[in-house]
N, C-alpha and C positions, 0 to 999 in steps of 0.2 A: 752769359746774359743777353736776355731779349732787352734792348736798351729803345726799342720803339717805347714799351710801355713805362719807362721812364719821363719820356717826354710828355708834358702839359700841353694840349689845344686847347687855345682860347681863339673862338670864333667873335670875329666882328672887332678884331683889335687888328692894326691900329684904329683899321675904319670898315666899314660896312663891307662884308664879300670875301674879308682876308679871314683866313683860316691859320692863326698864329701859332708856331711852332715853339713853346717857349725852351729854351735847354737850361734855365736857372736850376729845373727840378733834377738835371744831372749833376750841377755843381754843388748842390746842398746835398746831395746824396754819395757819402762815401766809396762806395764800392761803383756805382755808374760811374763815377768821376773817375776814379782810378780804370778800369776797364776801358773807358774811354780813350784816355790818355795811351795807357800799355797797349791797346789795340792798334790806334796809329801810330805809334811808335814801333812798334813791332815789324809795320807796314814798310816804316822808313827806313830801318836799323841795316840792311845792306844795301841802301841806296848813295852809301859815302856821300851823308849831308853834311855840309859843312857849317848852314845856318839855317834857323828855320825862318819865314815871314809870317807876321800876322796883320792882316787889316783892321782898322778901327772898326768896332770897339769887342765885338766878342771874338774875333781873331786870336785877341790878345789873349784870352782867358783859355783857350785850348792850347796855343802856339807856344807859350811862355811853360808850361810845365811837359810841355812833349820835346820842345829845347834843351829843355833841363834833362829830361830822362835819356835824350841821345847822347847829352855832354857837348852841347854844341853852344854856337851864338844864337840869339833872337833879335829880330830886326821889326819895331812896329812900323806900319804904314799908314799913314794918319792923313787927315780932309789937311785943304791947305791953311795954314797959317797956325797949328796945333805944334810944330817944331823949331824947337828955340835956334839950329845952327842952319848951315848953310845948306840948303834941301836938293834934290833932283823931284820933278812933277812929271806927271801925267795928266789929262783929262781926256774924259769919259761920257758919253752920252746917257743923258735920265729920260724917264719917260716926259717929264717937261724942262727940258734944260742941259746941263751940265756941269759937273762936279770935279776936281780936281784932288787927287793923291798923289801924297809927299813922303821922301826918305830920306832921310841925311844922307850927302853926299857921302861918297867912302865907307858909306855903312854895309855895302855888300861890295868886294875886293871882286875885281875882274877874274872868271874863272871859278870863282867858288858856286859850289852844288850847294842849289836853293828847294826847300822844301817851301811850299804855302799850306797855312794849316786855316781855314776859318769853320764856323759853327756851318753854314747853311750856302748851299749852290744852288741857286735860284736860276735867273737867265743867262749868268755866266759874264754879264757884262764887267762888273767890279772887279770879280777876279783875275780876267781878261788882263783889265787897264793895270792890277798888280803884277800879273807874269811884264806885260809892257817896262814897266818901271823898273822889273828884278834887270831886265835882260839890257836897258840902257843905264844901268848900275855896272854891266859888264857879268851880272852873276847868269848860270845856268838853270832854269825850272828844271828837275830833276822829279816832283811829285806834286800833287794837288791835293790835300787828303779834307776832306768836309766832314762832320758830324752827321749833317742832314743834307738831302739832295730831294728837291721838287722835280720828281722826270718829266713833268706833262709841260716845262717850263724850256726843256731841251736846252739847258747850260751847258751841259756837255757837247754838244755838237760845237758850240763855239771853244772850247779846249781838245780839239782832236789829236791836238799834235801835243799834248801831256800825257801822263801817265797821273789820272784820276780815280780817287778813291771813294768812296763814301760808306756809314757805315749803316745808314738808316733811309729808306728811301717812302716818299710819299707821292703819290699822284696829285694831289695838292689838296 
């Protein structure tokens, strides 16, 4: 399947100069959604993954069904204040400030093999923070899988110590 044909491009969203890659058109196309989940699950099947982590919010949309396909657990990583129990957090830099990501304490056990799944790899800052959070909980990141990668932003460069795979690449 040519997955790129299934992704809607919206120019000027959320602001002028941005070319937004909309994955909802994958989600509402049963064949494209199944292909995406199956292809990422295939990439992960021999990595002995114990748990899939998906960052808020679109990482939930792909990470949870991939965890199901692999027969493993799913751990959501959320923005500060969204999880009800005791959390572990990591702070990361944004273009204008910082943000905090959290996961429940104990959601990843020491030594567990973790795959991080998200819709988009851009600059790599957010996903690098997710990896730090997984590692702070004692997990080992064995793979990072993305639906889309924006190659001109060189996010992969920040993640060179990890096994990174993306299904579709755009220059921007």
